[in-house]
N, C-alpha and C positions, 0 to 999 in steps of 0.2 A: 344758488345751486339746488334748491329742492325743486323750485319751479321749473327749472331746466330739465331736470332729470324726469319729472313728471310729463313735460312736454314732448320730450325724446320718447320716452315709454308709449305715449299715445299715438306717436308717429310711427311705431312699430319696431323701435331700436331696443336692443338689450343695453341696459345701463349699469355700470359699476360707478356707485357713489363713495368716493374715498373721503372720510371725514377724519381730521387729525385729533379733534375733541371726542369724548367719551359719548356726548350727545350731540344729535343734529340741531340745527337751528341757528348756528352762527350768531352774527351781531343780533339778530332779532330777539335772541333770548334775554338782552338786557333793555329790549325795547318795550316800554310800558304805555307810551300814548303815541296818537297817530293824529295827523292832522285834520282828518275826517272823524275823530272821537270814537273811531271803531276798537276793537280789543285785540292787540296785537298777538297777546299769548294765547287767546282763545283761536286766532287764525293760524298760528303756527302749530298749534296742537292738531288740528285738523289736516294741515299740510303734511306734517310727519306722520299720520295715521295714513293718509293717502300714499306717502312714498313707500311707508314699511309693508303695505298690503298689497302693493303692485308687485305682480309675478314677474315683470320685466326688470325690475330694479333689485340690484345686489347691493347692500349697504355694508361697507367695511368701517366701523366706527373704531376710533382710537388707532388709526393707521395713517401711515404717510406712503404716498407713491413711490416705489424703490425703482421699478424699471416696467418698461413697455416693450412689446414687441409685435411684429405684425404690420398691417396696413391700416389706412384710417376706417375701413369697414369691417376689419376682423383683427382683433387686438387681444393680446394676452397681457395682464399686468399681475406683478407681484407687489404685495404693500410690505413696507418695513416692519411691522410689529406682527406680522403673521408669515408663516411659512406657506400659507396656503396661495394658490394662483387664482385669481378671479377667473371664472369660466371664459372660455374662448367663446366668442359669438361672432355673428356676421349680420348685417343688417337684412332687414326683409324688405 
């Protein structure tokens, strides 16, 4: 999810990342060893910082997608744990 969000934002798309947990990271949060012996927690920290600092990515933590309207390139979403609607955007 985090890598996909970053890649999409780099391609010029506005991204809304809806995360049901309070913190980003998914199953990587409980990964402490990698085959190449790199530090997955350090990688995750950098990845989360990149996502949070990207102006094209809106993060809705502690939320679940309730509804969407619109087309593939112009969608409006409402999360379950928030009455806020994610901004309507179109791809560039």
